[in-house]
Structure formats: C-alpha cells, structure tokens
C-alpha positions as CSV (number, residue, x, y, z in Angstrom):
1,M,0.0,0.0,0.0
2,W,2.8,2.5,0.8
3,N,4.3,2.1,-2.6
4,H,1.0,2.9,-4.2
5,L,0.7,6.1,-2.1
6,M,4.2,7.1,-3.0
7,Q,3.5,7.0,-6.7
8,K,0.8,9.7,-6.2
9,V,2.3,11.9,-3.5
10,I,5.5,13.9,-3.6
11,I,6.9,14.3,-0.2
12,G,9.4,17.0,0.5
13,L,10.0,20.2,2.3
14,N,12.2,22.9,1.0
15,V,13.1,25.9,3.0
16,I,15.0,29.2,2.9
17,I,16.8,30.1,6.1
18,L,17.4,33.9,6.3
19,D,20.6,35.2,7.9
20,K,20.0,36.6,11.3
21,D,20.6,40.1,9.9
22,F,17.5,39.6,7.7
23,K,15.1,38.0,10.2
24,N,12.9,41.2,10.2
25,E,12.4,40.8,6.4
26,R,10.7,37.4,6.6
27,D,7.2,38.8,6.5
28,N,8.0,41.2,3.7
29,I,9.4,38.3,1.7
30,L,6.3,36.2,2.4
31,D,4.0,39.0,1.3
32,A,6.0,39.7,-1.9
33,T,6.2,36.0,-2.9
34,N,2.6,35.2,-2.2
35,S,1.5,38.4,-4.0
36,N,3.3,37.2,-7.0
37,G,1.8,33.7,-7.1
38,L,4.6,31.8,-5.3
39,M,2.9,30.3,-2.2
40,T,5.4,30.5,0.7
41,R,4.7,30.3,4.4
42,P,6.4,30.7,7.7
43,V,7.6,27.7,9.6
44,W,5.1,26.2,12.0
45,A,4.9,27.6,15.5
46,L,7.0,25.8,18.0
47,L,5.0,23.3,20.1
48,N,6.0,24.9,23.4
49,K,4.1,28.0,22.2
50,Q,0.9,26.1,21.6
51,S,-1.7,26.7,24.3
52,V,-1.9,23.1,25.2
53,F,1.8,22.9,25.9
54,K,2.6,26.4,27.1
55,D,2.9,25.4,30.8
56,M,4.9,22.3,30.1
57,P,8.6,22.2,30.9
58,S,11.0,22.7,28.0
59,M,14.7,22.9,27.4
60,N,16.7,25.9,26.1
61,L,15.1,26.6,22.7
62,D,17.2,29.6,21.6
63,I,18.2,28.0,18.3
64,S,14.6,26.9,17.6
65,N,13.3,30.3,18.4
66,S,15.8,31.9,16.1
67,L,14.9,29.5,13.3
68,E,11.2,30.1,13.8
69,K,11.7,33.8,12.9
70,R,13.9,33.1,9.9
71,V,12.6,30.0,8.0
72,I,10.4,30.3,4.9
73,N,8.8,27.2,3.6
74,I,8.9,27.2,-0.2
75,P,6.9,25.0,-2.6
76,S,8.3,21.8,-4.0
77,G,7.2,19.4,-6.6
78,A,7.5,18.4,-10.2
79,W,4.9,20.9,-11.4
80,L,7.2,23.9,-10.6
C-alpha cells in the first residue's frame, strides 16, 4: 500500500533560512512572494508556544526560536 501512495504523492520540504541580519524581512518576503503567485509560508509555531503545551517544561530553545523567525517554507514538486 505504501508504494501505491508514494506514486501519487510527492513528499518533500524545501526551506529558505534567512541570515540573522534579515530576520525582520521574513514577513515582507512572504508578502511579496505570495502576492506574485509563489505560495510561501512561515515555519510552524513551536510546540511549546501552543496553548496546550505552554505550561509544560521545555529545554533551552534559543536555536529553535531563532529559526522560527527566519525560516520560509517554499513549494516543492515536479509541477514547478
């Protein structure tokens, strides 16, 4: 069954990671690309920021927090 599904679904995730100096430009880039027909989106919010997990213990997430502000998900697939 898995092979049958793989023939119909392309699985992949491509991202752009902005340099730290450009983290404040992420939303502008998202707006510009989406306005021009290239569907981009920010990375998903970290789980520790979700309401169900907000009071749970977590480790130091400095790197994850930094990436959350700088990652842009870009489309992938054979149709591009």
